[in-house]
N, C-alpha and C positions, 0 to 999 in steps of 0.2 A: 521577026520578034526574039528579039533573044531572051535567054536566062535570068539575064539583069534584069529587062527592063518587064517580065514577068512579074519577077520578085518585089520589083517599084510596083507596078499594078496592084498585086494581094496582095501587099505589106498592111495601108491600113483596116482591110478589112478584118483580116488574118489575127490585126494584132490587136482591136476593137475585141473578137471573138474570143483571144486568150485573154483579154484583160476583162472582159463581164464571166467569162468561168472562174476567174482567180478572184474575183469579188462574190459572183454566188456561194464559192466554196467558200472562203471568210465569212460567211453571213450566213449558212446553215452549219457551220461549228460554231458558232455564237452562240446561236440556239433562234437564230432568227425566223426561218421555217421549216414549220410543220411540229411548233412548239405546240405541248401537250401542258396544259393548265387545269389545274378544278375544279370541277363542275361548280355554282353554286346556284343557291334557291333561296326565297323568303318562304315566311310559315307560307302555307297552303291551308287548304280547309276542309272536313269530313260532312257529308249531306247528312243531318236527320233522321234517321229511318222515320217515315210516318208507322202511324199506329195499324199495327192489324198489316204491315205488307212484308212481303219476304225478308228472314231471316241475313239480309246482307246489305251492307252499304258499300261509301266508296269516299274514297281519298284523292285531292287533288292539289299537284303540284306545278308551278311553273321552273321548270330547271334550267339556266342558262350554261353556254361553256365557252367560256370568256378565249379558249385557245382555235386551236387552226385544225386540230384530229380532233375528227369526230369519236364522240364516247355512247352506249348504252347503258342504258338503267336497267339492271340485269335482278334485283331483287330488294322488298323490304320486308321492316318487320314492324309492330309497331308494341306499343308498351303493355296492350292488353292478353298480347298474347297472340296462336291460333291462324288460321292460310291467308296471306293477302296473295294475291291473284295478277298482275298486270293483264291489262286487259283494253283492246280496240276494237274500235266501232265498226264494224264494216257496213257503208251506205249502201241500200241498193233500191233506188229509185224511192220513190215517200217513204219505204219500207227501210229495214235494218236487221242487222244481229250483231251480237259479238261475240269477241271469241278470244280465248286464254293467249298471250305471246310470251317466248321464253326473255324477247327483250325488247326495250323502246325507244331509239333510238335519239339520240340528244346532238345534232347536226356541230363540225365546230364552227365556231363563230354566230354561231346560231343558239336557240331554244325550242324544249318542249315544253307546249304548256297542254296541261291536262284539264279537261273536259269532259259536260256529262252526254257533249257530242261526239268527240274523237276517244282519247285516250284516257284510264285514270287506275287505282288501285282500287282492285274489286275486293273489300275484306267480309270471307263469311262468317256469320255469327256472332259479332259484336255484342259487348257487352250492350245494359241500359246505357242511352246516353243521353248526356242533359244539351240543350241549346246556349251555347254560349262558352261550354266545355270544351278545354283544351286538352290535344292527348300528342303523345310523344311516339316520333315516327324513327326509324334507323332507312336510308335508301343507300342501296350495293351498285355501284356503279362496273364496269368493264375496266378501265383505266385509271379513275376519278379512286379518289379515298373515299370512305363512306359518309354520310355527312348526317349529321342530327338535329332533325327539327322539327318545327310544333308546328301541329295544323290544329285549328279550329273546330267546334260544330256547329253548323247553318243549319237551317232550317231551308226548305228549298225554295223558297219566297228569297229567304234575305241572300242567298248566293250568288257569289262576285259574277256581271255576264261579260 
């Protein structure tokens, strides 16, 4: 087979590959690939501490990431000050334990759904709280801007399922 015949045969696949490369480069340059978009969240809820319970409670939010790039929740504050710890529950058979974590992942095109069974924001020594009260929070992320949100204080029986 001559060189010209080989080029004739290889032409369409090489041309298609070159066209695909040009199109993908343009799509990436225009922001179509690996786009970061700020995370979003709706109001959350805070567990009303039971009378006589340990001096701590937890807050819960659902955080959505509409972008392609994963993000992480790396910190939280609330209007009453004090320490808030990012926490994840580790399930070990029928039992389990929790441990503090430096970050909670928010996957690209996914969400972080906090719940008493998985991840939450543990609040040490909260002030007295009333059922139905609203509290302001600021959530800090690795890539997204801070989110200022509110959370409603709910009794355990009234918590979202």
